N, C-alpha and C positions, 0 to 999 in steps of 0.2 A: 504494500500500500504506500502511495506517495505522501509526502508532506501535505500537498495540496488537498488530497482526498481526506486525510485526517482532519485538516482545517475545515473543510466543507462539512464534514459530519459534526464536528464540535460546534460550528456555527448553527447548524440545524438543531442541535441539542439546546443551545442557548435560546433559540426562537420558540421551540415547541415544548420546553419543560413546563410542567404544571406550576401554577403560582406557588411560590415559597418552596419549590423543590429543585430549583436550578442547581444549587451546590451539590445536592445528593446526586443529581443526574450527571454532573461533571465528575464526581467521584466514580460513579458507575462506568462512565465512558473511559476513565483512566484504568479501571480494572479490566474492562473488556478488551481494550487495545493496548495494554501495557507493553507488550513486546515491540509493537510498531512505534509507540511513542518513545521508547528508550532509544531507538535508532536515531531519532531526530532531536530529542530533548523536549521536555514539557514546554519550555518557554517558546521554542520555535513553533510548536503546534498551536499554542495560544495565539501567537502573532499571526500565523497563517489563517486562523479562524476569523480574525478581526474583532474578537470580543475583548473586553477590558483585560489588560495585562495582569491585573490583580488576581484573576482566576488561575494564574499559573500555580500558585500555592495549592489550590484546591485540586487541580489536575494532578499535581505531584503526589498529593495524599492518596488519590485513587491508584496511581501507579504503584506506590509503596504498599498499599493494602492488598494488591493482587497476589502477593506472596502468601497471604494468610486466608484469603476467602475465594470462593468460587460463586459464580452467578447461577441461579436456578434457571433463569430464562435469558435468552440472548438480549443484548442491549445494543443500541437503543430500540425501543419498540416502535414499529411502524413509521420510521422516518423515511 
C-alpha cells in the first residue's frame, strides 16, 4: 500500500467517524494498518491525509497497540 493510499483512507476515517469517536477510529486505523504505517512513519501518513498534525500522536498509539490487540472485525467499516 502506498503512502498516498494510506493518507486517503485516514482522510476518509476523519470524515466518516461517528461524532466523538474520531480518536478511537484513528487508533483502530493504526492497529489495522500498523505494518504499512511503520514503512512510512505515522507523521508522514498524517501529513498525506491532510488532517490536523496533532493526530499523529493518536495514530502512533494505535500502531503501538497493534502488538497487544487484534481486531474482531476489519476496519474501517464500509469506507
